[in-house]
N, C-alpha and C positions, 0 to 999 in steps of 0.2 A: 823767448829771450826779451818776455815781456819784462816790460817795468811800470811805470805810471801810464796811465791813457795818456798824458800830455806828451809824453817823449816813449812810444809803443814804438819799437822798431822789433823786426824779427828776420830771418834768414830766408827767399822765399822759392830759391832756388841754390843749391850750393855748388860748388865748383865741378863737381862731378854729373852735374847735369838732373841732379835728387831731387825732386817735387817734393817742398818739405809741407806733407798736406797739416799733420797735428798743428806747428808751430803756424801756418798761414790761419787753421781753424782758432785757435785759440788767442790768437792777435786779435780778427776779427769780433771775438765774444768782448773782447777787451777791450775795443773802441766802439761799442757796438752798430757793427758796420750793417747788420740787417734792419736795422732801424729808420735808417738812410734813404730807401725807395732808391728814387732816380736821383737824387739830392746828392750826389757827389762827383769827385772829379780824377783822375786818375793823371800823375805826369809821371814820367820816367826822364832820364839823361842819357846818354851815350856820347862816348869821346875817347881821342886815345888813353892810353894809358897814364895816369900820372900829370894828366892835367888840370886839376886841379876839379872835379867834379862832386867828391863828397866835400869839400869845402865851400862849394858854393850851394851845394842843396843844406847844408848846416845852416847856415845866414841868410840865406833864402827864406827856409820853411822853419828854422828853429828845430831841425832834426839832429839826433846824434852820432851819423856815420862815421866810423873809422878814418880819420885821414891820416896822409902819408907824416913821416916826419924826416924831412928837411936833412936835418941833420945825421939821417943815419945811411945816406943816398937815397936814389929816387928807384924806387924798386913796386912790385903789384901791390896795394895793401885793400883792393875792395876785390874780391876774389865771388863770383857766383852773380845773383840778384839779391839785391837787398829791400825790403819794404818797411816804412815806416809812415807813421801818421803825421801832417803838419801842423801847428799849433799855433792854437790862435787866427786859423781863417774860416774863415765860411763862404760856401757850402764845406762836408768834409773832405779835403784833399789826401789821397794817398799818391807816396812820394817811392819810385822805386831808381835804387842806383845800382847800376849797370855795369859789370867786369868790364876795366880799360879795353880798347881794343889796339891792337899792334903790340904786343905786351908778349916780353920776349919769354918768360915766363914759361908760357903753352906750347912754343915750338909748332909743330905740325898741325896741330890740334887748334889752334888760333882759329883759324878761319874758317872752321865748323862750328864751332860756339859764337863766333862774334855771329854768323849770320842767321844763327836760331835766336840768341836775346833780343836782336835789332828784333827780328820776327816779332820776337812775343810783345819786347815792348811797342810796337806799330799795333799788333792785335789787341792790347788791350785796354793803351793809354789815348788819351783825349789831346794829350799837350805832352809831345817829345821836344826837349832838350836837346841841342846837338853842342855838344861844347867843344870848340877849337880854338888853337893858337892865330891869333891874328897874323901872325908869317908865313900862318900853312895853308894860309888862303893862296889857291891859283894851284896850289899840290895836288898831284893826285892821288898817291894813298895817303899822306896825309889829312888830307881834307876829308878820307873817308868816302872818294866817289868812288871806287869800286862796291863797297857794302852798299853805299844808297841806291846802287845801281841794282844789284841783286834783289834788294827789300820793295824796290819800284816793280820791275820786274814779277815778283811773286804777288805784292799788292793789287797788280790789274789783274789778277783772276777770282778778283771778289764780286760777289754777284753783285753789292749795290756797298758801295762807298763808305767809310765810316766817317770822315771827313774832317781826319787829324790836323791838330796844330803843329805845324815844324816851326818852334822856332831856335834860331841859330843863333846861339849866343858867341863873339866874337869874345876871347881873352887877352889881356895884356893889351891891350887898343895902343897903338902907337899914333904916330902923329898923323897919320893918314886920316882923313875922315872917311866916319861912317856912311856919309853917303856917295862916297867910292869906292866903297870896299861891296857894300850892298849890290848894287847892280852884279859888279864881276859873280859872287856868289849867288842871285836868282841867275842869270846868264848860264852859270855851272848843272844848275840845278835845271832848268830845262833843258838845255841840252843833256842832260841823263835822260830824262822822262822822254824827249823826241826820237833817242836812239832805244831805248829798251821797246822789247817783239813784246807787240800787242795782239791781243786776241781780236776777234771781227767786228766785235759788240763795241769794241773800245779803241778801235782806230782812233776817231776824229775826237775822242774825250781829252779834255783839257785838265792841265796838273792841275787846278783848282777844283777840278770835280771829288779829287781825292785829297789834300793837301791844302791849307794855308799858308804859306811862307811868310816867316818875317823875322828879320832880323835884329838883334841888338850889341852892345858892347859895352864892354866893363872894362876898367882900370887892373893894372895889375893889384894882387893881393899883397904882394911882398912889396913891394914899392912905392903904393899909393894906398896903403889900408882902410886911411880915413875916408880918400874918395870912393874904392872898393866898396865900403859900408854904405853909402849914400846913394850908388846905384843900384846895389840890390837891394834896399829899402823902397827905393821908388819902383822897381821892378815887382816887389813884392806887392803893391798894390796891386799893382796889374789880375794877381793871383787872385783877390777877392771879388765874391761873385760870379767865376770863371766861368759858371756853364747859364750866368743868363744871359739875354741876346744883346748881343754885343760884345761879349767877354770874349775871352782867347779862347774858349770852347763853346761859343754861344750859338753853334750851327751843326754839333756834331751828331752823331746819326745811331743806329743802332746798337743803342746803350741798353747794357745786360742790367737791370735790378741791382742793388746792394746786395740783397738775399744772398744774389745768385754768384756772386763775383769773385766767391772761394771754387765753385763747382767750374764755371767759366776757364779759370786761370789755368785751372788742372786740365781742362782737357784740351784747350792752347796749345799749352807745353808739350801734352802730350801727342800731337796731331804733330807740332815740327818737329819733337825727335823721334818720332815715323816716318820723316820725312813726305810727309803728305801736304798736299795743297791744303793750304788755310782759306776753307768755306767760311765766313764770318755767318753767314745768312742761313746754313746751316746748322750751326754752331749755334748760332739764337733760337731757333728753334728747340736745339736738343738740350740746352741751358734754360730755358725756357719750361720745355718737356719736363726736365728731370726736376727741377726745381718747385714745378705749380703740381707733383707729384708729390713730393716731399711734404709742401705745405698739405696738401689734400689732404695724405697720410696723418698728417698731425692733426688736424682740423677733426678727423674723424676716429681719433686715439682720445681728442679731447673731449668731445662730444660724449663716446664709450664711457669715458669716466666722470661728467656730467650730473653735480648729488642730483639736479635740479630732475635731468630727463631718469636716473636710475630711481629718486623716488616716485617721477609720474609711472614708471613701466611697473615699479614691484606693487604701487596702488592699485592698477586697473587689470594687475592680472588677480585681486580678492574683490572686484568691483568696480561697478562705473562709476567715471570720474568728470563729475563735472565742468564744461569748458576744455575737453581732451582736446580738441581740434586746435583750441587757439593759442594752449599752452606748446602742445608739440610743435604748431609753427613757430609759433617765436623761437622756441629752441634751434630751431634748424635753420630761421631768418638769421639767428645770430651767431652761427656756425658759418654760414656760406656768406656772411655780410663778413667776418674777420676775414675768410678765403679770398673775399673778391680786394678787402684794403690790403692782404699782403702780395698778392699776384698782379697791381693795376700795371706794373710796369714791364712786365713780361706781354712775349707776343701774344695777342688779344685771339687769335685762332687757336693758340695752343692752352691759354687759362679758360675761355670758354668751353674748349671739349672737356678738360681735367674739371672744370668746375661741373659740369656734365656727371663727370662718374663720380663725383665727390656728391653729387645731388644723389644722385642713383644709391651708392653703395651706403648715404644715411636713411633713403627711404627702403630702403633693403633692411637694417637695423630694426627702423619704427614698425617697418608694416607687422610683426608679430602684436605689438602689443595693440596697431589699429585694427587690426583684426582681433584680436581679443574683445575692443571697446565695442566692435561690431558685433559681437558674439553678444555680450549683455545686453546690447541695444534691443536683440532680436529677442534672448530670452525675456527681456522684461517686457517688449511689448505682449510678445506671445503670452506670458501670465496676464498681462491686462487686459487682451484679449476675451483670453479664458473668464476671467472674471467675470467683464461684462457679460459676456452673455449669457453665462447663468443667472445673473443678474436680471439682465430681459426675461429670459425665459423661464425665471420665479415669478416674475412680474406678469406673468400672462401674455407676452405677447408673441405672437407666431411665429413659429421657427425659422422659415425664410427672409421674414422682412428683420427679425433682431439677427442672425447670421447675417444678412445683408449688410446693415447700419454697421452692424462692429467689423467686418471685413473693412469696412471703406473709410471707419474713426480709427482704426489700431492701423491701417497702410498709411494715414496722414501723419498720424504718432509717429510712425517710423521714420517718413521724408523727414519731418521736424528736428525727430531724434538725430538724425545723420549730420544734420546741419552744425550741429553742436560738437561729431566727431571727423568728418572731414577737414583734410590737410592743405594746405593753402597751396602747397609745393607738388601736392600731387595733385595726377588726373585721374586716380580711382574712381571708379564707377562699384557702388554698391549694390549694383545691378544681383549680381550672384546671391551676396547674402539676404536682396529684396526677395528674388524668387525661390530660394531656400526659406523664409519669414510665411511667404505666402504657400507655399508648398507644406509647411506646418502647419499653417490657419486651418486651412483647405482639407489637408489628414485631420485637424482634431474635430472642425465643422461634420465631415464625414463620422467620424468616430461616434460626434454626440447625436447626430441625426440617427444613424444606426441602434444606437442606445435607446433614443426616444421612438423609434417604431418598434426596436424589440418590445420597449418597455410597452406601449399603447398596443400589439399585438398580444403579450404576453395579458394582458389587462383584459382582449374581449374573450381569448384564448381560456382565460380561468370563468367568466362569467357563462362562457360555453361550456364549459365541463361543471358547471355547479348546476346549470339550468337544462341538461343531460343527462348527467349521471346516472344521478338517481329517481329520476322519473323514465328513461326507460329501463333502468334495471327493473321497476316495479313491473313495467307494461311488458318484460319477458318474463318475468314471474310468475305474470297472467295468465298469459300464454292463451290467449283465445282467439276468433278469426279478425278480431279489431285488433289485434296489437301492432303489426305493422303499421298497418294506414294509419294509427294513434300515431306510430313512432315519428312516420314521415314527417305526417301534419305536426307535429312536437319540431320535428328538425326545421322542417318550412322554415316556421314561425320564428323559432329561437335565431336561426341562421342569418334570417333577414332583417331581424333587431339587430344583431351584433354587427352584420357589413355594414348597414346603416348609419350604426353607430360611430362606427371605423371611419366609415368614409367621411365625417362632419371630421371628425379628428384629425385626420391625413388633409384635410383644405389647406392647415395653413403651412405645408410644407410644399406648395406648390409644386408638386413631381410630376411628370409627364404621364399621360391618359393610360399606356402602355404599363407602366411601373404600378400605378396605382389598381389596374385589373390586375395585376400578377399578386399583386398583398389580398386583397378581396377574394381571390381564388383560392388561395393558401388557406383564406380563415374560411371559406366554405370546404376544402378539403379538408381542415381540422376539425368541422364539425362532423363533417363524415365519418372521420377516423375513428373521433371518439366515440360514436354508435356501432362501429365497427369492433372497434376493441371493445365495450361492453359486452357486445351479443357475443363475442371469441370468451370473455372471460365467460360469461352466464352458459355459453355451448359447452366449457368445461365442469360445470354443475350441475349439466342436465338431470344426470343417475339422481341426483339428491332432489334438485326441481319433481324430477317422477313419483320419486318415491314418497316426498310430501306432498305430491298431488294425492297420489293412492291415498296413503293414510291419511288424511283428510274426508276424503268421499268417503272410504270402507269404513273406515270407526268412529261414522259419526253422521245423524241424520239429518238433512233437510235443515233443521234448526239450530246446525251446529253444536249439540246436544249430542255425547256419546254413546256410542249404539249399546243397547240390551240386549244380549242373542236369546230371544227369549224361545223361540221356534217356528215361530211366524215369518221369520225373515227371509227374502229370496236371495241365500250368499250367491248365489253364482248371478242374478241377474247384478245384485251390489257391484261384484267385484267385475263384470264387463262393463259395466259405466265407469267404476273407476278407474280402469285401464285403458279403456278409449280416451279419457280424460288424458289419462300418463301418456298416451298417443298424441294428443294434440301437443302437449309441451315439447314433446322430439319432433313433432312435424313443426313447427315455431323455432325453434334453433337447429332444425337442419343447418338453413342458409339465410343470407341477408338479404329482404327484399325493402330495399333501399326505393329501387324502384316499382313503377305498376306494371312489372309483366307478370302477368300469372303463373301459376306452376301448379301440377298434379301431383306434389309430394305426399300430403295428408292420404288421398285418396290411394296414391301406391304404398304408403306403409300401412293402410287400414287394412287391403286388400291380404299382403303381405304376411303382416303381423294378426291381426285380426280375425280374419278369415281364413287362416291356413288351415283349420281343422277339417274344414268344408272339401281342399284338396290333397288333403293328404293320405286318402285312399286310391287317388287317382294311380294309373298306371304308367303317367310321365314322368319323368326324371324331373325331379325338385329342380337344376340349374337350370332345364328348361321353361319353368313355370315363376319360379322366384325372382323378381325385377331389383332385390337387394343384393344382387351376384356382384353388381357391378360400382366402381373405384368414384362415378361422377353422375349425377342425377339430369337429365333429360332435358336442355333449352335452359340451363343454370350455368353459368362461366364456375368455374374453377377457382376464379379468386371469391365469390359469393359465397361460394360449400361451406359451410362451418363442420358438418357432420355427413361423412360420406355412406351411400345407402349401405355400404358392407358394415361399417362402424355401428349405421342405426340397427342393425341385425344385429350384431352384438351387445349392444346397450341393451335393447331388449331383451334379450336370450338372459342378461343378468337380472335386471329388473324385474324378470315374472321371477325366478329362479331365488331373489332374496324376497319377494312379496309373496310367495308362495307358502312361507310359515304363517301371515298372517290370515290368510283365508284358512288355514290348518288350524288352527288354533279357533277363529269362527266356527268353526263348522265344528268343531268339538265342545266349547261352550255350548250351543245349541240345542244337540245332541246331551248333554249332561241337563242342561233346563230338561228340556224333555221327560229324563227319564226322575228329576225330581217332583216334576208335576205329577206323574203318575203315580200317585196316593193310592188309588183303590186298590182292593185287591180283588182278583178274578171271580167271574161270577158261582163260578161252583165253592169258590173258599164262603164268597157271600152266603149261599145257598147252604151251606152246612153250618156256618154261624148262627142261621136262623132258627136249623132243625135242633142242631146244639145247643142253642143258646135261650131256648124260650122261656125254660124254665126261670131261670136268672131274670130275661127281661120282664117278665111277670112281676118279678119279686119289685123290682127296681120302681115299678110303675105303681105297684101296693106299698112303697115308702119313698115316696115324693126327695126325701133330706138326701139320699145316696146320692140323687142329679143333684142340687148345690154343692157337694161336698163333690162331685165328678166335674164339676162346671169350674170349681175355683181351680181345682190340680189344672183341669185344662190351661185355664188364665195365667196360672204360676208358670206352667212348664212351656208356654207359648210365648210371657216375658223372658224367661231364661233364654229359650231359646235365640229369639232375636238380639237378645244381649250380648249371649257370649258367640253368636253368630256362626254356629254350630257348621254348616255345610262349609261356610269360606273357611273352617281354620282344618276340615276332612282334606279337603281338595288335594291338601301335599301329604298325604297318605294318614293312614289311620295312626300309628303312632308318633308324629310331630302335632296331631291334632289332639290326641290324649294328651301329651306334655303342656300342649298350652293351655286344656280347658284346665285341666289341673292348676295351674296357677291360677288363673279368672276367676274361675267358680265360686269360691268364698267371698270374694271384693264384690261378684255381681249379684250373689245371696243380701249380703248387706246393703249395698245401693237399693235392692230392688225392694227390702222391707223399708228402708228410710223413705221412700219415693210412697209406700204405700202409708205410713205413718203418715206424712204430711198430707195426704190427700183425704185420709180421714178426719184431721182436723181442720180442714178447712172447708169454712160455712159454705150450704148449697147453695150454687144459682141455677141461673138459668141457662142449659146450653147452649154454646152458641150456635151460629151455620154452620151447617155442614158447607165442609170448604173441598170436594172430592179431588182438588188441585196437590193438595197439600196433604194426601194420605201416604204413609211410606210404602215403600216397596219391598216387601222380604225377598230373604232370601230366593225363594221359586218365579218370581216376576209376578204373582199375585196381591191383588191388595186386598186387606180384611174386613169380611164383610158388616155391612152394615146395621150394626145394633150393639146394646147397650154394652155387650161383655168388651165387642170388637172394640168400644170408642175408651173405656175403662183399659184396656191392652194397650191402643192407642197411646192414650196418655203414659202410660207404664215404659212402651221404647219408643215416644217418640225423639227423648235427647240424645240414644245412641243409634236410631235406626240407619241402617245405610243400603245402598242401591248396588248390584250386583254388575258387574259389566266386566266383558272379556278383555282382556289387555290384548293391545296390537303395537307389532314393534315394526320399526323400519324395514 
């Protein structure tokens, strides 16, 4: 039932005792009660029905309570409790008009509602006006003595008194002076107080501890209206600044803040209706608890919707925010300050507790953003550390010094950055984030350190690989008595150079001696493993090496020239020498000899493989004499064995089989040369030629011209023989030789004639000195005789003369 703010009123409790919650809330908003804090007063009036209570309030406070129409008879006008705001009075003053007592309309329920409304008025009011007729003074019921007795008895159970002002307003004052009426009223009230049963704690408590009693009188409104209005105006002045010291309610206690008045009134009426004793201190705490919690929730919701907070929260999700701590602390401080302002009048313990809860909720709300900002700070610090460490290492700074300096600088930067992130209202420690940052920094340092160590190790391993691989391969290929001593010497030299270089490079890491020794030992093991791996690779190619060695020694003379099997060579001796050298390759490749420990492998192989022919006729079993039937070498560990004795025997058998063809070919070539060089006929044939050809020989001597013709024919045939390489052409058979000669004969003859023509046109010159080493070898391996005819033949055949040697397969 709200009107304008100046004359606003509403029914607080209806006649059935139902509290008008919605009406009170609307009333509070209309008069802006929540903004008053403790600067407000509540005035109520009680008294008999039709005693002019509403009329008095309307004239006294400018309210618009419904008044009784005297022309319609005397009946109940106000039903329940009505609430209105006074006009023109400071501070804000609320007036409650209670239903009159002793009314006929209620009948049997009258006493119950009277007590309830009276208790409610005393519980919520700072000033209670007791309206009574002057002629009722001295009476029992009409003066409300039973009601006051009940009220005083209940009020005695309060933990602490409210110190309510009881202002008795005597209506229609008679000629009896007020000075005579007031003592009677005070005496009656004191008697009621003294006769009220009191708790043990208040046996000696004075009435003045609970109530301030005051009496005033007013003339009759109907008979002396103008005087009534003047007296009311005078009384109205006393309600100005009523809560100030010395005012009507200047010493009031346990005041509920204006924002909690609505809830407090609801709870008080609820307790009264349930016939519970009214405990105002507990009620005060309850009201403070509810209102402070409501205000705290409002402030929390307000912060949740705060645009500045939302912008800050959204910004920090995408990146760091400069001044994050100050901005967030300012937002929280504003929210908490607003809470403190609104709850300042509530119970201190309750508002402090609720403030702590609000602060905890606010910090819980902003903690994700705080953690996100710490995460940005940690990430940025870690990135800066990585960049600083890379720069320091690129500048040539030693690793340990660079890492130590960068860690110290980065952690200091984090601490400085946290000062910008810290929230004033929170006592959060960044220790967890700081520890995580330190773990990340240490992990990165360990990672870079491991990478640098791996890089240095790989560098020196690469140097060792380059320095050892090819030389070791070349030494193993040479396969001599000095092979393994040379490899050991090479290994020691290169390994020492690598260890010294790596030691100098690792000095900047400041590692302990044990770790340093482990790395250096690992490098030495790597060098040894390189040699072992290369030895294993070469051992896998030992058959190729043996065949190459045999081919080289068997197919070439000591000067490195290809052998020509003329029939004078000792093929057996050459074969034995070549095989002995190949066996040397096998013995060198059999085991790894990186230590100076001697072994008897070479002699064992020589006895078992090269000298096996001398023992083959023995009656003893081969297995009892053959040392190569074992899978291990005597006094040689298994891990150093490359080729076992059994494998050596198998390889040698395969080697002899594959080289046997070359030996056979050489022997065949030697035999062919012998046959070619044996051109003289048998002695009996020579004797027959001499006897039977004596006449022809004598005829030739008588005519020397025949000698010249025969000599020229000899030279021509000799030249054709050499040019056509007839002996070589017929090696593959008669038919292939004839076919090949048929295609080459005519071009060779033409070429020979051309050479003779050029020789005839050349001017005569002194013959050059003879150089036997330049004389060509003919197909049979014998040089041309040193006479004039041989020189001519040599000139003719010098371009195409060839030297024959038997081919040798691997």
